[in-house]
C-alpha positions, 0 to 999 in steps of 0.5 A: 757332193750335191744330190740332184733331185727330179722336179715334180710336174708342178715345179716344171710348170711353175718354174717355166720362164722360157718363150711363150707357148700356146697349148690347145686343149682340144677335148672339152672335158680337158678344159672343164677339168682343168678349170675344175682342178684350178690348174690354170691358176699354176700356169706362168703367164708365158704358157697360154691355154686355149680351147679347141674343137674337141667338143662334138656338139660345138663343131656340129654345124647349124645346118645339122640342127635344121635337118633334124628339125625337118625330120621331126616337123615335116617328116613325122620322125621321132628323133632320138638324141643325146641331151646336149643336142637339144638346145643347140640353136638351129636357123629357126630354133632348136629341137626343144622348140620342135618338141614344144610344137608337137614333134617327137624328141627322145633323149637317150644315152647311147645309140643302142637305146634308139635301136631299142626304142625303134624295136619297141615302137614299130609304128614310129620311124626313128632317127638317132642323131649320130654326132661325135668323133672316134670315140662315139662313132663305133657305137653308132656303127654297132647300132646299125649293125644290131638293127640289121641283125635284128631286122629293125627297118624303122631306124636310121642315122642322121650322121655328123660323125668327124675325125680329129686328125684333119682338125689338128692339120687345119689348126696346126699354125694356131698352136705350139702343142696339142693336148690330145684327147685321151679317149680319142687316142684309146681308139686310134692308138698312138701311131697317127699322132706320132706320124703327125709329129714326124711327117707334118711337124705337129707336136702333141701330148696325150693326156688323161683326165685326173689332176696327176695325169693333166699335170704330167701332160702339161709339164711334158708339153713344156719340157719337150717344147723347149727342145725345139723339135716336133714331138709326141708324148703319151702321158696316158699309157694306162689307157692309150696303147700304140695299137689302140682299139683294133675292133672298134676301127674295124667296126667304123671302116665297115660301116662308114667312109670318109668325106668332106665335111663341114665343121662349125667355125672351121668350114669344110675340112677335106675327108674329115667327116664319116658317113654310112657307106652306100650299101647301108643307105637304108639306114642313112636318114638323108637318103631314106627321107630325101633331105635337101641340102641345107645351109644353116645361118648362125646368130651374127653376134655369136663368136663360137666359130672363133672360140673353136679355132682358138682365135678368141676366148669365150669372154671375148664374145660380146654375148658371153654372160649377157645375152648368152648363158647356159639357161639361154644359150646363143651358141652351141659352145654355151650349151654343151657340157664339154663347150668352152663357153660353158666351162668359162661360165661355170668356173668364173672364166670371166674373172680371168 
């Protein structure tokens, strides 16, 4: 009598010979890790991995950089920012250019670093560039909370915070299965993605970041997709729980509200952004410094917007590896450590 043995995740992936599947690794860290671990090399030709809008720096619109430059060069504000944003192109230059022109731009590693800087430098007006999804937004809210409690009045946020579910809905016709970002689901929990599957037919698998976790997630995506029904599967249970982080969500809801928000490449997505509630207007840089509405202009040769929608690969852009390199980026996707263009450039995606 034969004994049936279960296939390993790698065997499930390598042996798949069914209909084509498009899997979008939403998270930029997933894109980089999949490249670094060589997982693309074991995928059969009928399984296509495409990159999505899960890099917060990449989806931040040009107008946001223009606003930050105005704060530095015209309002005399000290801008505190994560390092990735410094070289993202605006309409007329980036924040590194603004610093070279005499503006004050400080690189920090967390929003609370900006609060500390404001407390230690009361003669300066300090603005933190608040970008990110559900993972980093709670820390930005905590920064406002601590500034209020400490009586720090020379601190505010320029917000470009976004929520992922609206992007999932906007791109659902472009993919078969989402590889959901584990750190986002650690905050939101699993219910939201379960509802997307049940109510809107959007399939996805939450993935971790190790080789084992990514293999498991890709294998699950293939197995469940073959059943022909919308599904959700949590392949990162050691971190992602059904309830997620209740306290983090409470902090976000206390300080921020949803609004219609612009995403690079995707346009304005209804109720996809998060901004400070009106009662905390003294910590909103747009209100505090009376910033005018801005409409940024992207470099017409750059195809970052299409990359973020999964409509093309980075190597399809005529700028890739030529006019656009990590040393001289034309678009945000080449700047960010989580950007798809950066991953393809760093790991030889131009050879695929």
